N, C-alpha and C positions, 0 to 999 in steps of 0.2 A: 526464650525465642518464641515468637508468636506462632510459628508454623513448625510442626514436628519435622526433624531432619529427613526422615524417610519419606514423608509426603512431599517435602520440597524437592528431594531428589527425583521422585516420580514425576513431579510437575515439570521439572527441567527436561527430563527425558521426553515427555509427551510434547512439550513445547518445541523442542528441537525437531522432533519428527514432523510437526505441523509446519514449522517455518521453513524447513528444508524442502518441503513439497511445494512446487510452483503453484501459485494461486493468482487471482486477479491483481493483487498488489505487486507481486513479484514480476508479473508480465508487464505491468505499467512501468516498473523501475527498469526492467531490461530494455523496454522500448525507448525510454528516456536516455539510458546510457548509450545505446547504439546510435541514436540519432543526434544527440547533443554532447556526448562525451561523458567521461567519468565524473567530472565536477558536477554536472547536472544530475547525474545518477546518484551521487552522494547527497545532494540537496533533496532529491526526491525521497531517498531513504529517511532523511531527517523529517521531512514533511509527513510521510506516512507514519513515522513513529509518533509524532506529535498528535496526529489524528487518532491513532490507536490509544494514546494516553487519554484523550477525551472520552473514548468509549469505556476504558477501564475505570476511569473516575465515575462515569455515569452508572456503570454496573455496581460500583461500591455504594453509590448514593441512592440506588434504587430507581434511577430514571429509565434505565433500560427495561425494567419491569413494566413501566407505564407504556413504553413503546411497543412492547410485545403484546400488551393487552388491547391495543388500539389498532385495528387493521387500517384505519384511515391514516393514522400517523405513520405507520410502517410504509404504506403505499406512497404517501407524499414524499418522504425522505428517500425512498428507493428510486422513485422516478426522477427526483431532483438530482440525485447522484448520477443516475444513468444519463440524464440529459447533459450534465456537465462533461462526462466522458466523451459523449458523441460530439459536443461542441469542440473539445480539444482536438478530436480527430479531424473534424471539418477544417478547423483553423490550420492544422498541420498540412493537410492536403493542399489548401489554397495558398499557403505561404511559400510562394516561389522563391522569395529571397533567401529562404532557409535551405533550399535545395543545394546539394553539392554538385557543382558543375565541372569540377576538375578532378583529375585522379588524385592529386595531392592536396585537395582542399581539406581544411580543418573543420571540425564541427561548428555549426552555426552558433553564434553567441546568444546566450539567453540570460537575462537578468536573474541573479541568484534568488532574489526575493520572489520573483514571479514563479520560478520553478518550485520554490518552497511552498508558496501559497497554493499552487495548483495541486501538488501532491497532498498537502494537508486537506484540501477540500475533497479530493478523491477518496481519502480514507475516512474523513469525518462524516461524509454524506453517504456512507455505506451502512445501512441499518443491519445488514447481515452480520457485520462485525460486532455491533452492539449486542445482538442476540447471541452471538458466539461467546462473548465474554460473560454474558449473563448465565449461560448454560455451563461454561467450562470452568471458570474461576472458583465458584462456590464449592465445587467438588473437592477441592484441596484445602478448604478452610476447616478449622476445628473450633466450634463455638465455645468449647470448654476451656480453651487456652487463652483467648483474647478476643477483642472486638472483631466481629466478622468484617466490618467495614475496613478496619486497619489491615486485616489479613488479605482481603481482596485487593486493596490498594497496593500492598506489597507484591502480591502475585502478579498484578497487572504491570508493575514496574519491572519485575523479572522478565515477564513475557516480552514487553516492548524492547528491553535491552537485548535479549537474545535475538529477537527479530531484526533489530538494527545490525547486529553482527552478521547474521546469515544473509540478510539482504545486501550488505556491503560486499560479501563474497560474490554475489551475483553481479554487482556493479563492476567488480574487477574483471570478471569473465566477459561480461557483455561489452564493457568499454574497450577491452583489447580486441574482441571480435569485430566490433564496429570500426576500429581504426584499420583493421586489415581489409574489411569489406569496402571501406571508402576508397581504396586504391583501384577498385573495379569500376570503370566508367558507367556500366549498366546500373550498378547499385547506386552510384552517385546520382544518377538521374531519377531513379525510382524509389529511393529510400523514404522520401517523405510520404509516398503513397502507402508503403508498407507500415510505417509508424502510424499514419492516420487510420489505416484499416484496423490496426491493433486496438487503438483507443475506441473507435466506433464499435468494434466487435465486443469489447468489454462492456461498453454501455448497453449494447443490445442484450447481452447475456444477463446483465444486472436487471434490466427492465423486465425480461421474460422469466427470470428465476421465480420459483414458487417457494 
């Protein structure tokens, strides 16, 4: 086995502690689930998982090291990701057609590919995730046992898989809560503003983070 069982068990425990703690990706998924329903939430989980897979592969191949050593590259990707989040928020606020105008209204329809693409870009354009994988994954690799690249790829796969499982739990909770809240006329009128504010807030936090 490329990774010692004890290190793998420790990695799984650390990963669960991290993925169960709400962060920007979880907040994005929760907002999607509440405003568009569980289907969109699960598509967002898949998109974020694919974006995280890109970062895990980059860490294994050493691309994240280049990003970490270049302040210009880091700033460019960070601001690009932040701008995309803000754009999603603005579009959500301006999308009157997606607002729920009746107490029994269903979530606004959203093309699955569009939801998947948006979630993928939100995750893939977050350089902090790349730096996280670069700092976190190598700690559990053992150069004496196998290729470090192979081990980091394996660890990244485990991380992404566990994150998908825990994020799906948030979808189930948020999707049910959203269905209940949509029965409230006040929420039906204002939910697009709440969702838009969440997206724009995440973008602002990403842009201002040091």
